[in-house]
A tleap script that builds the chain and sets N, CA, C and O, in Angstrom:
source leaprc.protein.ff14SB
mol = sequence {
  NMET THR LEU ASN GLU ASP ARG LEU SER ALA
  PHE VAL GLY ARG MET VAL GLY ASP ILE GLY
  ALA ALA MET SER ALA PRO LEU VAL ARG PRO
  GLY GLU ARG ARG GLY LEU CYS ARG GLN PRO
  PHE ALA ASN ASP ARG VAL GLU ASP ASN LEU
  ASP PRO VAL GLY ARG VAL TYR GLN SER ALA
  SER THR MET ILE CYS THR PRO CYS SER LEU
  SER GLN GLU VAL GLY LEU GLY LEU GLY ALA
  GLN ALA GLY GLU ARG PRO LEU ARG SER VAL
  ALA THR ASP ALA GLY PHE ASN ARG PHE ARG
  ARG ALA THR GLU THR PRO PHE ASN LEU VAL
  PHE GLY ALA GLN CALA
}
set mol.1.N position { 0.849 -1.173 0.000 }
set mol.1.CA position { 0.000 0.000 0.000 }
set mol.1.C position { 0.892 1.233 0.000 }
set mol.1.O position { 1.838 1.312 0.783 }
set mol.2.N position { 0.603 2.186 -0.863 }
set mol.2.CA position { 1.363 3.418 -0.970 }
set mol.2.C position { 0.497 4.579 -0.499 }
set mol.2.O position { -0.616 4.777 -0.986 }
set mol.3.N position { 1.020 5.340 0.453 }
set mol.3.CA position { 0.304 6.510 0.950 }
set mol.3.C position { 0.727 7.745 0.174 }
set mol.3.O position { 1.887 7.871 -0.218 }
set mol.4.N position { -0.195 8.641 -0.043 }
set mol.4.CA position { 0.104 9.932 -0.629 }
set mol.4.C position { 0.447 10.856 0.537 }
set mol.4.O position { -0.446 11.326 1.242 }
set mol.5.N position { 1.735 11.116 0.740 }
set mol.5.CA position { 2.195 11.867 1.904 }
set mol.5.C position { 1.604 13.279 1.965 }
set mol.5.O position { 1.281 13.760 3.051 }
set mol.6.N position { 1.459 13.947 0.826 }
set mol.6.CA position { 0.900 15.297 0.815 }
set mol.6.C position { -0.543 15.297 1.306 }
set mol.6.O position { -0.929 16.142 2.114 }
set mol.7.N position { -1.336 14.350 0.817 }
set mol.7.CA position { -2.741 14.279 1.234 }
set mol.7.C position { -2.843 13.885 2.701 }
set mol.7.O position { -3.698 14.395 3.426 }
set mol.8.N position { -1.970 12.974 3.144 }
set mol.8.CA position { -1.977 12.570 4.544 }
set mol.8.C position { -1.635 13.760 5.437 }
set mol.8.O position { -2.304 13.985 6.446 }
set mol.9.N position { -0.608 14.520 5.082 }
set mol.9.CA position { -0.221 15.692 5.879 }
set mol.9.C position { -1.339 16.724 5.927 }
set mol.9.O position { -1.616 17.297 6.981 }
set mol.10.N position { -1.974 16.958 4.798 }
set mol.10.CA position { -3.079 17.923 4.770 }
set mol.10.C position { -4.228 17.448 5.643 }
set mol.10.O position { -4.843 18.242 6.355 }
set mol.11.N position { -4.520 16.153 5.591 }
set mol.11.CA position { -5.611 15.595 6.380 }
set mol.11.C position { -5.327 15.711 7.874 }
set mol.11.O position { -6.160 16.207 8.633 }
set mol.12.N position { -4.153 15.253 8.293 }
set mol.12.CA position { -3.802 15.298 9.714 }
set mol.12.C position { -3.715 16.755 10.169 }
set mol.12.O position { -4.083 17.075 11.300 }
set mol.13.N position { -3.232 17.633 9.299 }
set mol.13.CA position { -3.117 19.040 9.654 }
set mol.13.C position { -4.448 19.713 9.912 }
set mol.13.O position { -4.517 20.690 10.658 }
set mol.14.N position { -5.510 19.199 9.300 }
set mol.14.CA position { -6.835 19.782 9.527 }
set mol.14.C position { -7.414 19.362 10.866 }
set mol.14.O position { -8.422 19.913 11.306 }
set mol.15.N position { -6.784 18.387 11.519 }
set mol.15.CA position { -7.209 17.930 12.844 }
set mol.15.C position { -8.667 17.490 12.839 }
set mol.15.O position { -9.450 17.880 13.705 }
set mol.16.N position { -9.015 16.680 11.861 }
set mol.16.CA position { -10.390 16.191 11.770 }
set mol.16.C position { -10.699 15.359 12.998 }
set mol.16.O position { -9.965 14.422 13.313 }
set mol.17.N position { -11.777 15.688 13.694 }
set mol.17.CA position { -12.134 14.971 14.906 }
set mol.17.C position { -13.333 14.070 14.749 }
set mol.17.O position { -13.537 13.186 15.581 }
set mol.18.N position { -14.132 14.252 13.723 }
set mol.18.CA position { -15.340 13.458 13.558 }
set mol.18.C position { -15.010 12.161 12.834 }
set mol.18.O position { -14.597 12.180 11.674 }
set mol.19.N position { -15.190 11.041 13.511 }
set mol.19.CA position { -14.775 9.768 12.915 }
set mol.19.C position { -15.551 9.446 11.648 }
set mol.19.O position { -14.998 8.827 10.739 }
set mol.20.N position { -16.793 9.838 11.561 }
set mol.20.CA position { -17.561 9.587 10.344 }
set mol.20.C position { -16.949 10.282 9.150 }
set mol.20.O position { -16.810 9.688 8.080 }
set mol.21.N position { -16.582 11.537 9.327 }
set mol.21.CA position { -15.947 12.288 8.247 }
set mol.21.C position { -14.565 11.722 7.951 }
set mol.21.O position { -14.176 11.593 6.790 }
set mol.22.N position { -13.833 11.389 8.990 }
set mol.22.CA position { -12.482 10.876 8.788 }
set mol.22.C position { -12.486 9.549 8.065 }
set mol.22.O position { -11.664 9.317 7.179 }
set mol.23.N position { -13.402 8.678 8.434 }
set mol.23.CA position { -13.418 7.364 7.813 }
set mol.23.C position { -13.913 7.415 6.372 }
set mol.23.O position { -13.672 6.483 5.605 }
set mol.24.N position { -14.594 8.476 5.999 }
set mol.24.CA position { -15.064 8.565 4.621 }
set mol.24.C position { -14.079 9.309 3.720 }
set mol.24.O position { -14.303 9.416 2.514 }
set mol.25.N position { -13.005 9.817 4.288 }
set mol.25.CA position { -12.018 10.554 3.499 }
set mol.25.C position { -11.225 9.593 2.625 }
set mol.25.O position { -10.625 8.648 3.137 }
set mol.26.N position { -11.213 9.823 1.304 }
set mol.26.CA position { -10.487 8.933 0.389 }
set mol.26.C position { -9.005 9.282 0.363 }
set mol.26.O position { -8.543 9.966 -0.551 }
set mol.27.N position { -8.258 8.816 1.360 }
set mol.27.CA position { -6.875 9.255 1.495 }
set mol.27.C position { -5.864 8.370 0.795 }
set mol.27.O position { -4.827 8.856 0.343 }
set mol.28.N position { -6.142 7.096 0.699 }
set mol.28.CA position { -5.135 6.196 0.168 }
set mol.28.C position { -5.334 5.990 -1.321 }
set mol.28.O position { -4.457 6.317 -2.121 }
set mol.29.N position { -6.463 5.458 -1.688 }
set mol.29.CA position { -6.803 5.229 -3.091 }
set mol.29.C position { -8.275 5.555 -3.282 }
set mol.29.O position { -9.133 4.830 -2.780 }
set mol.30.N position { -8.585 6.627 -3.994 }
set mol.30.CA position { -9.990 6.968 -4.229 }
set mol.30.C position { -10.746 5.782 -4.824 }
set mol.30.O position { -10.225 5.071 -5.684 }
set mol.31.N position { -11.965 5.578 -4.364 }
set mol.31.CA position { -12.796 4.482 -4.847 }
set mol.31.C position { -12.738 3.258 -3.955 }
set mol.31.O position { -13.612 2.396 -4.044 }
set mol.32.N position { -11.738 3.157 -3.100 }
set mol.32.CA position { -11.656 2.043 -2.175 }
set mol.32.C position { -12.120 2.516 -0.806 }
set mol.32.O position { -11.983 3.693 -0.472 }
set mol.33.N position { -12.658 1.619 -0.028 }
set mol.33.CA position { -13.156 1.974 1.300 }
set mol.33.C position { -12.015 1.872 2.312 }
set mol.33.O position { -11.917 0.918 3.083 }
set mol.34.N position { -11.169 2.879 2.280 }
set mol.34.CA position { -10.058 2.985 3.208 }
set mol.34.C position { -10.023 4.397 3.740 }
set mol.34.O position { -10.450 5.332 3.063 }
set mol.35.N position { -9.526 4.557 4.930 }
set mol.35.CA position { -9.412 5.904 5.450 }
set mol.35.C position { -8.527 5.955 6.669 }
set mol.35.O position { -8.175 4.926 7.245 }
set mol.36.N position { -8.171 7.167 7.058 }
set mol.36.CA position { -7.397 7.426 8.260 }
set mol.36.C position { -8.186 8.362 9.146 }
set mol.36.O position { -8.945 9.205 8.669 }
set mol.37.N position { -7.999 8.203 10.422 }
set mol.37.CA position { -8.702 9.034 11.394 }
set mol.37.C position { -7.714 9.487 12.451 }
set mol.37.O position { -7.031 8.659 13.053 }
set mol.38.N position { -7.627 10.788 12.688 }
set mol.38.CA position { -6.803 11.332 13.749 }
set mol.38.C position { -7.703 11.747 14.899 }
set mol.38.O position { -8.691 12.456 14.703 }
set mol.39.N position { -7.363 11.309 16.082 }
set mol.39.CA position { -8.127 11.664 17.273 }
set mol.39.C position { -7.164 12.151 18.350 }
set mol.39.O position { -6.011 11.723 18.377 }
set mol.40.N position { -7.611 13.032 19.234 }
set mol.40.CA position { -6.770 13.387 20.379 }
set mol.40.C position { -6.440 12.120 21.169 }
set mol.40.O position { -7.286 11.238 21.315 }
set mol.41.N position { -5.223 12.033 21.673 }
set mol.41.CA position { -4.798 10.838 22.399 }
set mol.41.C position { -5.706 10.590 23.594 }
set mol.41.O position { -5.980 11.493 24.384 }
set mol.42.N position { -6.161 9.368 23.710 }
set mol.42.CA position { -6.976 8.976 24.863 }
set mol.42.C position { -6.844 7.474 25.072 }
set mol.42.O position { -6.751 6.699 24.120 }
set mol.43.N position { -6.840 7.092 26.323 }
set mol.43.CA position { -6.916 5.685 26.679 }
set mol.43.C position { -8.388 5.314 26.812 }
set mol.43.O position { -9.253 6.190 26.808 }
set mol.44.N position { -8.672 4.041 26.926 }
set mol.44.CA position { -10.059 3.594 27.015 }
set mol.44.C position { -10.708 3.942 28.355 }
set mol.44.O position { -11.923 4.125 28.423 }
set mol.45.N position { -9.917 4.035 29.412 }
set mol.45.CA position { -10.467 4.311 30.747 }
set mol.45.C position { -10.178 5.766 31.137 }
set mol.45.O position { -9.058 6.249 30.970 }
set mol.46.N position { -11.188 6.449 31.654 }
set mol.46.CA position { -11.032 7.866 32.029 }
set mol.46.C position { -9.880 8.048 33.002 }
set mol.46.O position { -9.097 8.986 32.858 }
set mol.47.N position { -9.764 7.177 33.983 }
set mol.47.CA position { -8.716 7.342 34.995 }
set mol.47.C position { -7.305 7.252 34.403 }
set mol.47.O position { -6.348 7.713 35.024 }
set mol.48.N position { -7.169 6.668 33.218 }
set mol.48.CA position { -5.868 6.610 32.547 }
set mol.48.C position { -5.581 7.861 31.731 }
set mol.48.O position { -4.514 7.977 31.127 }
set mol.49.N position { -6.518 8.794 31.709 }
set mol.49.CA position { -6.368 10.031 30.934 }
set mol.49.C position { -6.180 11.259 31.819 }
set mol.49.O position { -6.304 12.382 31.331 }
set mol.50.N position { -5.890 11.081 33.076 }
set mol.50.CA position { -5.854 12.217 33.994 }
set mol.50.C position { -4.465 12.814 34.178 }
set mol.50.O position { -4.116 13.267 35.268 }
set mol.51.N position { -3.672 12.815 33.106 }
set mol.51.CA position { -2.413 13.547 33.108 }
set mol.51.C position { -2.727 14.984 32.678 }
set mol.51.O position { -3.873 15.264 32.326 }
set mol.52.N position { -1.760 15.900 32.692 }
set mol.52.CA position { -2.073 17.298 32.336 }
set mol.52.C position { -2.724 17.470 30.961 }
set mol.52.O position { -3.675 18.240 30.826 }
set mol.53.N position { -2.227 16.766 29.942 }
set mol.53.CA position { -2.812 16.889 28.604 }
set mol.53.C position { -4.218 16.294 28.590 }
set mol.53.O position { -5.143 16.891 28.038 }
set mol.54.N position { -4.376 15.137 29.188 }
set mol.54.CA position { -5.681 14.482 29.243 }
set mol.54.C position { -6.725 15.326 29.951 }
set mol.54.O position { -7.897 15.303 29.575 }
set mol.55.N position { -6.324 16.062 30.958 }
set mol.55.CA position { -7.269 16.928 31.678 }
set mol.55.C position { -7.762 18.069 30.789 }
set mol.55.O position { -8.936 18.438 30.836 }
set mol.56.N position { -6.861 18.622 29.984 }
set mol.56.CA position { -7.267 19.672 29.039 }
set mol.56.C position { -8.230 19.085 28.005 }
set mol.56.O position { -9.274 19.674 27.724 }
set mol.57.N position { -7.881 17.921 27.438 }
set mol.57.CA position { -8.745 17.272 26.452 }
set mol.57.C position { -10.106 16.936 27.058 }
set mol.57.O position { -11.138 17.127 26.414 }
set mol.58.N position { -10.108 16.438 28.294 }
set mol.58.CA position { -11.377 16.075 28.933 }
set mol.58.C position { -12.239 17.307 29.144 }
set mol.58.O position { -13.454 17.248 28.958 }
set mol.59.N position { -11.632 18.418 29.530 }
set mol.59.CA position { -12.389 19.664 29.721 }
set mol.59.C position { -13.003 20.136 28.410 }
set mol.59.O position { -14.180 20.492 28.358 }
set mol.60.N position { -12.199 20.135 27.355 }
set mol.60.CA position { -12.710 20.553 26.043 }
set mol.60.C position { -13.808 19.606 25.582 }
set mol.60.O position { -14.817 20.038 25.024 }
set mol.61.N position { -13.611 18.331 25.814 }
set mol.61.CA position { -14.610 17.331 25.418 }
set mol.61.C position { -15.938 17.582 26.110 }
set mol.61.O position { -16.998 17.533 25.486 }
set mol.62.N position { -15.870 17.849 27.394 }
set mol.62.CA position { -17.088 18.057 28.174 }
set mol.62.C position { -17.857 19.284 27.705 }
set mol.62.O position { -19.087 19.262 27.650 }
set mol.63.N position { -17.147 20.348 27.368 }
set mol.63.CA position { -17.794 21.604 27.015 }
set mol.63.C position { -18.116 21.752 25.526 }
set mol.63.O position { -19.050 22.470 25.171 }
set mol.64.N position { -17.356 21.084 24.651 }
set mol.64.CA position { -17.515 21.297 23.208 }
set mol.64.C position { -17.882 20.011 22.467 }
set mol.64.O position { -18.924 19.937 21.815 }
set mol.65.N position { -17.029 19.015 22.572 }
set mol.65.CA position { -17.155 17.820 21.720 }
set mol.65.C position { -18.358 16.952 22.064 }
set mol.65.O position { -19.102 16.536 21.175 }
set mol.66.N position { -18.549 16.682 23.335 }
set mol.66.CA position { -19.644 15.791 23.720 }
set mol.66.C position { -21.009 16.397 23.391 }
set mol.66.O position { -21.835 15.692 22.812 }
set mol.67.N position { -21.299 17.664 23.726 }
set mol.67.CA position { -22.598 18.221 23.333 }
set mol.67.C position { -22.811 18.219 21.821 }
set mol.67.O position { -23.923 17.978 21.351 }
set mol.68.N position { -21.745 18.486 21.055 }
set mol.68.CA position { -21.853 18.463 19.600 }
set mol.68.C position { -22.203 17.055 19.121 }
set mol.68.O position { -23.078 16.884 18.272 }
set mol.69.N position { -21.521 16.055 19.665 }
set mol.69.CA position { -21.788 14.673 19.282 }
set mol.69.C position { -23.206 14.258 19.657 }
set mol.69.O position { -23.887 13.593 18.876 }
set mol.70.N position { -23.649 14.644 20.841 }
set mol.70.CA position { -25.004 14.282 21.285 }
set mol.70.C position { -26.083 14.933 20.429 }
set mol.70.O position { -27.188 14.402 20.321 }
set mol.71.N position { -25.777 16.079 19.817 }
set mol.71.CA position { -26.765 16.778 19.001 }
set mol.71.C position { -26.909 16.168 17.610 }
set mol.71.O position { -27.843 16.510 16.885 }
set mol.72.N position { -25.998 15.269 17.222 }
set mol.72.CA position { -26.054 14.657 15.906 }
set mol.72.C position { -26.971 13.437 15.915 }
set mol.72.O position { -27.355 12.934 16.970 }
set mol.73.N position { -27.309 12.982 14.729 }
set mol.73.CA position { -28.260 11.892 14.577 }
set mol.73.C position { -27.866 10.647 15.365 }
set mol.73.O position { -28.714 10.043 16.022 }
set mol.74.N position { -26.613 10.258 15.310 }
set mol.74.CA position { -26.175 9.044 16.010 }
set mol.74.C position { -26.114 9.280 17.515 }
set mol.74.O position { -26.519 8.414 18.292 }
set mol.75.N position { -25.618 10.429 17.933 }
set mol.75.CA position { -25.617 10.810 19.341 }
set mol.75.C position { -24.808 9.922 20.261 }
set mol.75.O position { -25.254 9.631 21.370 }
set mol.76.N position { -23.612 9.473 19.833 }
set mol.76.CA position { -22.795 8.593 20.664 }
set mol.76.C position { -22.165 9.311 21.858 }
set mol.76.O position { -21.897 8.685 22.884 }
set mol.77.N position { -21.932 10.593 21.735 }
set mol.77.CA position { -21.335 11.333 22.847 }
set mol.77.C position { -19.905 10.914 23.152 }
set mol.77.O position { -19.488 10.945 24.310 }
set mol.78.N position { -19.147 10.521 22.133 }
set mol.78.CA position { -17.778 10.072 22.379 }
set mol.78.C position { -16.869 11.209 22.811 }
set mol.78.O position { -15.985 11.001 23.642 }
set mol.79.N position { -17.060 12.393 22.275 }
set mol.79.CA position { -16.243 13.534 22.634 }
set mol.79.C position { -14.781 13.342 22.276 }
set mol.79.O position { -14.448 12.512 21.430 }
set mol.80.N position { -13.914 14.101 22.912 }
set mol.80.CA position { -12.491 14.080 22.590 }
set mol.80.C position { -11.761 12.946 23.287 }
set mol.80.O position { -10.608 12.674 22.953 }
set mol.81.N position { -12.374 12.291 24.217 }
set mol.81.CA position { -11.691 11.279 25.008 }
set mol.81.C position { -12.168 9.874 24.690 }
set mol.81.O position { -12.365 9.069 25.601 }
set mol.82.N position { -12.355 9.569 23.440 }
set mol.82.CA position { -12.715 8.211 23.037 }
set mol.82.C position { -11.435 7.447 22.759 }
set mol.82.O position { -10.660 7.828 21.882 }
set mol.83.N position { -11.214 6.397 23.482 }
set mol.83.CA position { -10.033 5.573 23.273 }
set mol.83.C position { -10.197 4.651 22.070 }
set mol.83.O position { -11.176 4.735 21.328 }
set mol.84.N position { -9.220 3.774 21.898 }
set mol.84.CA position { -9.209 2.900 20.725 }
set mol.84.C position { -10.414 1.958 20.689 }
set mol.84.O position { -10.979 1.735 19.619 }
set mol.85.N position { -10.818 1.404 21.827 }
set mol.85.CA position { -11.926 0.441 21.836 }
set mol.85.C position { -13.232 1.037 21.313 }
set mol.85.O position { -13.840 0.428 20.434 }
set mol.86.N position { -13.706 2.200 21.802 }
set mol.86.CA position { -14.950 2.739 21.241 }
set mol.86.C position { -14.814 3.191 19.790 }
set mol.86.O position { -15.771 3.092 19.022 }
set mol.87.N position { -13.639 3.685 19.404 }
set mol.87.CA position { -13.444 4.087 18.014 }
set mol.87.C position { -13.468 2.871 17.088 }
set mol.87.O position { -14.002 2.937 15.981 }
set mol.88.N position { -12.893 1.772 17.542 }
set mol.88.CA position { -12.937 0.521 16.771 }
set mol.88.C position { -14.388 0.070 16.601 }
set mol.88.O position { -14.774 -0.390 15.526 }
set mol.89.N position { -15.180 0.196 17.641 }
set mol.89.CA position { -16.590 -0.185 17.590 }
set mol.89.C position { -17.352 0.661 16.570 }
set mol.89.O position { -18.161 0.136 15.805 }
set mol.90.N position { -17.093 1.968 16.560 }
set mol.90.CA position { -17.749 2.857 15.596 }
set mol.90.C position { -17.349 2.475 14.172 }
set mol.90.O position { -18.197 2.420 13.281 }
set mol.91.N position { -16.063 2.210 13.956 }
set mol.91.CA position { -15.596 1.835 12.622 }
set mol.91.C position { -16.222 0.516 12.176 }
set mol.91.O position { -16.608 0.373 11.016 }
set mol.92.N position { -16.323 -0.438 13.082 }
set mol.92.CA position { -16.950 -1.727 12.765 }
set mol.92.C position { -18.418 -1.532 12.415 }
set mol.92.O position { -18.914 -2.113 11.450 }
set mol.93.N position { -19.110 -0.715 13.197 }
set mol.93.CA position { -20.523 -0.424 12.914 }
set mol.93.C position { -20.696 0.279 11.574 }
set mol.93.O position { -21.739 0.148 10.933 }
set mol.94.N position { -19.680 1.024 11.148 }
set mol.94.CA position { -19.738 1.736 9.866 }
set mol.94.C position { -19.374 0.828 8.685 }
set mol.94.O position { -19.377 1.273 7.538 }
set mol.95.N position { -19.062 -0.440 8.964 }
set mol.95.CA position { -18.798 -1.388 7.890 }
set mol.95.C position { -17.336 -1.672 7.603 }
set mol.95.O position { -17.020 -2.329 6.611 }
set mol.96.N position { -16.442 -1.191 8.448 }
set mol.96.CA position { -15.018 -1.459 8.267 }
set mol.96.C position { -14.654 -2.733 9.020 }
set mol.96.O position { -14.944 -2.860 10.209 }
set mol.97.N position { -14.014 -3.683 8.320 }
set mol.97.CA position { -13.673 -4.935 8.980 }
set mol.97.C position { -12.209 -4.999 9.417 }
set mol.97.O position { -11.819 -5.919 10.136 }
set mol.98.N position { -11.406 -4.040 8.994 }
set mol.98.CA position { -10.019 -3.953 9.446 }
set mol.98.C position { -9.804 -2.576 10.050 }
set mol.98.O position { -10.126 -1.563 9.429 }
set mol.99.N position { -9.263 -2.539 11.254 }
set mol.99.CA position { -9.042 -1.297 11.974 }
set mol.99.C position { -7.746 -1.459 12.762 }
set mol.99.O position { -7.580 -2.432 13.496 }
set mol.100.N position { -6.832 -0.509 12.609 }
set mol.100.CA position { -5.577 -0.610 13.350 }
set mol.100.C position { -5.059 0.774 13.716 }
set mol.100.O position { -5.380 1.770 13.068 }
set mol.101.N position { -4.256 0.809 14.761 }
set mol.101.CA position { -3.580 2.048 15.146 }
set mol.101.C position { -2.379 2.198 14.228 }
set mol.101.O position { -1.463 1.376 14.261 }
set mol.102.N position { -2.377 3.244 13.410 }
set mol.102.CA position { -1.295 3.450 12.451 }
set mol.102.C position { -0.077 4.066 13.129 }
set mol.102.O position { 1.057 3.657 12.881 }
set mol.103.N position { -0.320 5.049 13.981 }
set mol.103.CA position { 0.772 5.701 14.711 }
set mol.103.C position { 0.177 6.483 15.873 }
set mol.103.O position { -1.041 6.620 15.987 }
set mol.104.N position { 1.036 6.986 16.717 }
set mol.104.CA position { 0.587 7.811 17.843 }
set mol.104.C position { 1.686 8.772 18.236 }
set mol.104.O position { 2.867 8.533 17.984 }
set mol.105.N position { 1.275 9.867 18.858 }
set mol.105.CA position { 2.183 10.823 19.480 }
set mol.105.C position { 1.640 11.025 20.896 }
set mol.105.O position { 0.591 10.470 21.222 }
set mol.106.N position { 2.306 11.786 21.732 }
set mol.106.CA position { 1.735 12.047 23.057 }
set mol.106.C position { 0.398 12.807 22.994 }
set mol.106.O position { -0.332 12.854 23.984 }
set mol.107.N position { 0.080 13.400 21.834 }
set mol.107.CA position { -1.122 14.211 21.706 }
set mol.107.C position { -2.174 13.633 20.768 }
set mol.107.O position { -3.342 14.011 20.860 }
set mol.108.N position { -1.798 12.730 19.871 }
set mol.108.CA position { -2.734 12.233 18.859 }
set mol.108.C position { -2.605 10.728 18.643 }
set mol.108.O position { -1.549 10.135 18.864 }
set mol.109.N position { -3.704 10.134 18.209 }
set mol.109.CA position { -3.738 8.758 17.729 }
set mol.109.C position { -4.192 8.806 16.281 }
set mol.109.O position { -5.109 9.560 15.954 }
set mol.110.N position { -3.579 8.025 15.408 }
set mol.110.CA position { -3.996 7.937 14.025 }
set mol.110.C position { -4.349 6.484 13.748 }
set mol.110.O position { -3.540 5.581 13.960 }
set mol.111.N position { -5.573 6.272 13.270 }
set mol.111.CA position { -6.062 4.935 12.976 }
set mol.111.C position { -6.297 4.790 11.477 }
set mol.111.O position { -6.630 5.752 10.785 }
set mol.112.N position { -6.119 3.582 10.999 }
set mol.112.CA position { -6.442 3.254 9.621 }
set mol.112.C position { -7.549 2.227 9.619 }
set mol.112.O position { -7.593 1.349 10.480 }
set mol.113.N position { -8.450 2.335 8.647 }
set mol.113.CA position { -9.554 1.385 8.530 }
set mol.113.C position { -9.748 1.013 7.077 }
set mol.113.O position { -9.474 1.798 6.170 }
set mol.114.N position { -10.229 -0.206 6.877 }
set mol.114.CA position { -10.481 -0.690 5.512 }
set mol.114.C position { -11.681 -1.609 5.549 }
set mol.114.O position { -11.834 -2.427 6.456 }
set mol.115.N position { -12.544 -1.458 4.528 }
set mol.115.CA position { -13.719 -2.324 4.422 }
set mol.115.C position { -13.406 -3.504 3.529 }
set mol.115.O position { -14.266 -4.356 3.309 }
savepdb mol mol.pdb
quit
């Protein structure tokens, strides 16, 4: 598989947070059901996210991301602190049968999915 580095950089640079939009982005090969999703770094358990960065993300999630998510049709309320397990579940529900963590930094997680 060959990635288009320019498109990947532009995508990650936009800091897309909505998994539905991220998973529908044709980043690798247009026409194939593949995509990348960048999310703020989070573990699956809230208590594992209570470092200084996690506290900022949790605050933003509570005030901005979660209400926005709840107002949408699906209304999952994942917010900014959704770890790999709930994101994998969303991708599976969206029809993706392969989901993996592509890379991570102390601030972000990048996942790849393929149907």
